[in-house]
VOTI-13139 format. One record per residue: x, y, z of N, C-alpha, C, O in turn. Coordinates in steps of 0.02 Angstrom, whole numbers, plus 50000, padded with zeros to 5 digits. Example, Ala and Ser with C-alpha at 12.3 -4.5 7.8 and 13.67 -1.06 7.14 Angstrom:
506604971650390506154977550390506604983550390507124983450423/506424988850354506844994750357506455000250394506705005750402/
This chain:
523964906550469523454910950439522814910550482522554905150495/522584916150503522024916350550521354915650516520854913750548/521324917150450520684916650414520254922750423519664922650405/520524928150451520124934150462519944937650397519464941450395/520324936350344520184939650281519704935550238519474937950186/519554929550259519104925450219518424925350253518384925450314/517894925050213517214925150240516964917950247517054913750203/516654916750303516364910150315515804908850266515394913250253/515784902850239515244901050192514594900450230514574898850290/514044901650194513384901150225513014907750221513144911650175/512574908950267512164915050266512604921150279513074920850318/512444926750245512834932950257512684935750326512174934050356/513124940050352512994943150417512324946650418512064948650366/512044947450479511374950350487511314957350455510814958750421/511804961750467511774968450439511784968350364511414972050331/512214964050336512254963550263511614960650235511394962650181/511304955850271510674952950249510124958250246509744958550198/510094962350298509584967650299509684972550242509204974750211/510314974350229510464978950175510274976050108509984979450065/510434969650097510264966250035509514965850026509254967149971/509164964150079508434963550076508124970350059507674970650017/508364975650090508094982350076508234984350005507824987549972/508834982549980509004984349911508554980649861508354983549811/508404974449876507954970649832507254973649833506934974249781/507014975449894506354978449899506314985049860505814986349826/506834989149867506844995449830506824994349756506464997849720/507224989649731507234988049660506564985349638506324986949583/506244981149680505594978249663505064983749656504674983649609/505064988449702504564993849698504654997849634504154999549601/505274999249615505405003049554505194999049492504895001749446/505364992649492505194988349434504434987749426504174988449371/504084986349481503354985749477503034992349458502544992449421/503324997849482503055004449466503135006049392502685008749361/503725004549365503875006349296503575001449245503355003449191/503564994949263503384989849214502704986649227502424983449183/502444987449288501824983849305501984976849327502544974449320/501484973449353501594966749381501794961649327502274957949335/501414961549272501514956449221502204956749189502514951649175/502454962849176503084963549140503694963449186504264963649162/503574963249251504134962849298504314955649311503874951349318/504954954149313505194947349327505664947349386505964952449403/505734941549417506214940849473506914942249448507314945349483/507064940049388507724941249359507854948749350508404951149363/507344952349327507404959549318507504963149384507894967949388/507144960949435507224963849501507924962649527508244967149554/508174956449518508844954849541509374959049505509844961449536/509284959949441509764963949402509764971149427510294974149435/509164973849438509114980849462509414981649531509684986849548/509374976349572509644976549640510384974749643510714975649694/510654972249587511354970349585511504963949623512044963149652/511014959249623511114952949657510914947249610510624948349557/511074941149631510864935249594510124933949607509874935249662/509764931449557509054930249565508904925149620508364925249649/509394920749635509294915949689509214919449756508864916849800/509534925249764509464928949827508764931849834508494932149890/508464933849779507774936349781507314930849805506884931949848/507404924849777507004919149799507144917349872506684915549909/507764918049892507964916349961507604920850012507354918450062/507584927349997507284932050044506524932450040506184933450090/506254931549979505534932949970505134927249939504524926949949/505454922749902505084917349870504884919049799505304920849759/504234918349783503984919449716503914926849699503974931149743/503774928349636503654935249616503054938149654503064943949673/502534934149664501954936449701502144938549772501904943549798/502584934649804502794936249872503244942449873503224946349921/503644943349821504054949449816503594955449809503694960649842/503074954849767502604960249756502244962049822502164967949838/502034956949859501684958149922502134961849972501914966550005/502764959649976503234962950022503364970150000503404974650042/503424971149935503564977849909502984982649920503094988349940/502374980349907501804984949915501634985949988501354991150005/501804981150030501674982150101502074988050128501824991950169/502694988550105503114994250125502845000750094502785005850129/502665000450030502415006349995501745008550023501585014550024/501335003650045500665005050070500655006950143500135008850171/501245006550175501295007650248500975014250271500625014150322/501075019950237500765026150261500005025650265499705028350312/499695022250217498965021550218498725016950274498155017450296/499165012450296498975007750349498895011150417498645008150464/499105017450421498995021250483498295024150487498115027250536/497895023150434497225026050432496795024150492496435028450517/496805017750516496385016150574496535020550634496095021550676/497145022950640497315027250697496915033750696496805036850748/496705035850635496315041950629495635041250664495345046250686/495395035050669494755034050702494795035150777494315037250809/495385033750805495465034150878495675040950903495765041950963/495765045650857496035052150876495505057350895495655063150906/494885055150900494355059850918493695056250923493665050050918/493155060050932492485056950939492255053650875492465055550820/491805048750882491555045050824491185049550776491145048150716/490905055050801490515059550759490945062750703490685064750651/491595063250714492025066350665492475061450627492945063550594/492325055050633492765050050604492785050450528493295049050497/492225052250497492185052650424492665057750397493025056550348/492685063550429493135068850406493865066950420494295068050377/494005064150478494695062350495494965057050447495535057650423/494555052050434494785046650389494865049150318495345047450284/494385053150295494425055850227495025060350219495395059850169/495135064650267495705069250264496365065450265496835067250230/496395060250306497005056350311497155052750245497705053350218/496665049050219496765045150158496935049550099497415048150062/496555054850089496705059350033497355063050044497695064849995/497545064250106498185067350120498765062950098499275065450074/498695056350107499215051750083499275052150008499835052049981/498705052749974498715053349901498985060049877499305060549825/498865065249916499095071949897499855072549900500145076549863/500175068649942500895068949951501235065249892501135059249885/501635068749851501945065549793502385059549812502425054749774/502695059749870503135054249892502745047849904502965042449885/502165048449936501755042449949501285040849892501035035249887/501145045649849500685044549793500975039849741500625035549715/501615040749724501915036949669501865029349680501635025849635/502065026749738502005019449747501275017049749501125011549728/500825021249775500125019449776499845018849705499445014449690/500045023449662499835023049592500075016549560499705013349523/500695014749574500965008549547500575002449571500444997849533/500395002549635500014996949664499334996349630499144990949609/498985001949624498315001849594498334999749521497914995849498/498815002249485498865000349414498994992949406498704989749362/499434990249448499574983049445498954979049464498794973949433/498594981349516498014977749540497444977849490497074972949483/497374983349454496844983949404496984979549343496524976949312/497624978749326497804975349264497984967949272498054964449222/498044965549334498254958649343497894955649403497894958649457/497594949849394497194946749447497634944449506497424944849564/498234942049492498674940049546498854945949590498834945549651/499034951549557499194957649594498574960149632498634962549688/497994959449601497374961649634497234957449697497014960149747/497364950949693497254946549750497714948349808497504948449866/498344949949792498824952049843498594958549875498614959249937/498374963249834498144969749858497524968949903497484972049956/497054964649881496454963549922496634960549990496354962650041/497084955849989497284952550052497604957550100497464957550160/498024961750073498364966750114497864971750143497884973250203/497424974250101496924979150123496444976150174496274979250224/496234969850161495754966750206496054965350274495744966850325/496654962350276496934960250340497244965850380497214965850441/497554970650346497934975650383497594982550387497824986850423/497054983450350496724989950351495994989450371495794992050424/495594986050331494874986050342494674982550407494224984950442/494984977050423494804973550485494984977650546494644977350597/495524981450541495714985850597495214991550605495054993550661/494984994250548494474999450551493824996550581493524999650625/493624990750556493004987650579493024986150654492514986750688/493604984150678493674982350749493534988250795493334987350852/493634994350769493525000250811492805002850809492615007250847/492395000050764491705002450756491224999250806490735002350826/491364992950825490944989450874490214989250852489764990850890/490104987350789489444986750760489384979950727489884977250704/488774977050724488704970250696488904969750622489144964550601/488814975050584488994974850513489614979250500489664982650449/490074979150547490644983650545491084982550484491334987350454/491194976250464491624974950407491324977750343491684980550302/490674976850334490344979650274490394987250275490524990250223/490294990250332490334997550338491044999950319491125004750282/491544996450345492234998350330492384997650255492735001850227/492134992350224492244991350153491894996650111492174998950061/491294998550130490935003850093491295010550099491355014250051/491545012050159491925018150168492555018050126492735023050095/492895012350126493505011650086493355012350012493735015449975/492795009449990492605009949920492495017249900492685019349845/492185021049944492065028149931492725031849923492805035949877/493205030449968493845034049967494295031749910494615035849877/494315025249897494725022649842494435025149775494805026849730/493775025149770493455027649709493625034949696493785036849640/493585039049748493765046049741494495046849722494665051049680/494925042849753495645043249737495775041049665496185044149631/495445035849643495535033349574495345038749524495705040149476/494765041849535494515046849488494965053049488495065056149435/495225054949546495615061149551496345060149530496615064349494/496655054749553497375054049544497585049249489498135049849462/497165044349472497345039449420497015041349354497365042249304/496355041849353495995043649291496045051149278496015053249220/496105055049331496175062349327495585065549290495665069549244/494995063649313494385066249283494265073349308494265074549369/494155077949263494005084849281493255085849289492865082549254/493045090149335493445094849375493715091949440494055095549478/493585085549454493815082549516494575082849523494825084249578/494925081649469495665081449473495965088049494496485088249527/495635093649477495905100249492495555103649551495735109249570/495055100349579494665103349633495095104249696495565100449708/494925109249735495275110449798495145104649846494585102149850/495665102549881495605096749926495065097849978494695093149994/495025103850005494525105150057493815104350030493375102050067/493715106049968493055105149937492885097749932492315095749944/493375093749914493265086549908493125083449976492655079449984/493515085450026493415082850094492705084550118492375080450148/492485090650105491825092850126491275088750095490755087550126/491385086450032490875082449997490905075050016490385071850024/491495072450023491585065150032491515063150105491235057850119/491765067250151491765065350222491085063450250491035058550286/490545067250234489885065350261489655058450237489315054750274/489835056750175489655050150149490035044650186489745039550204/490685045750197491085040950234490825040350305490785034850333/490645045950335490355045950402489725041750404489615037850451/489315042550354488685038750350488795031350346488465027450380/489285029350305489435022150299489665019250365489495013650383/490055023150402490375020550463489925020750524489985016450568/489465025650529489115026550593488355026950589488025025550639/488065028750532487335029550529486995022850531487265017850507/486375022650558485995016350562485865013350493485555008050488/
C-alpha cells in the first residue's frame, strides 16, 4: 500500500490552508456585519465557515484578531486613499481625496462592509480600538507622510474626521437633506474644507 489515498497528519496543504483561511474571513465579515462585534463569537464564525473553532484560533487567534483581519480586507478599498494625494498637484488634493473616499461609500459593494465596521466600532470599545489602530497605521500616517508638514498627522486626522463625519451623517444616520443630496454638491462643499485641513497655514 503506497499511502497515496491517506492524508499526512499535520498542517493542511498550502492551497487548502489559503482556501480555509479565506472561507473563515468571509464568514467573519458576514457575522460581524449581521450581528455586530459583541454578539459575534468565534464558535459562530466557525459554524458559518463550516470548520472547527480550533481552526479559527489557529489561523487568527482571538475574536479581536479575527475582527482586525476581517475589517482589514473589507477596509482595503479605502486604504488606497493616500494614492489620491499623489495623482496630481497639492492644490487639488482636497477634491481628489473627498471624491475618492465618498466614492468608496457610494459603491454598494464597498459600502456594506464599511457600515458593519463603523457600527461595530461605535458600539464596542474593543472594536473601536481595532478600527483606530487600522486607520492610524495604514491610512492616516501614509497620508501625513505625503504632506511634508510639521503638523501633518494632525492635519490628516482633521481631514479624516471631516470625511468620516460626512459619511456617517449621509450613509449611517441618513440625515436629510444630506442623505439624498447629489454627490457632486457634497464634494463641492466638503472638498475645500478637506483642502484647508491638509494644506492651508
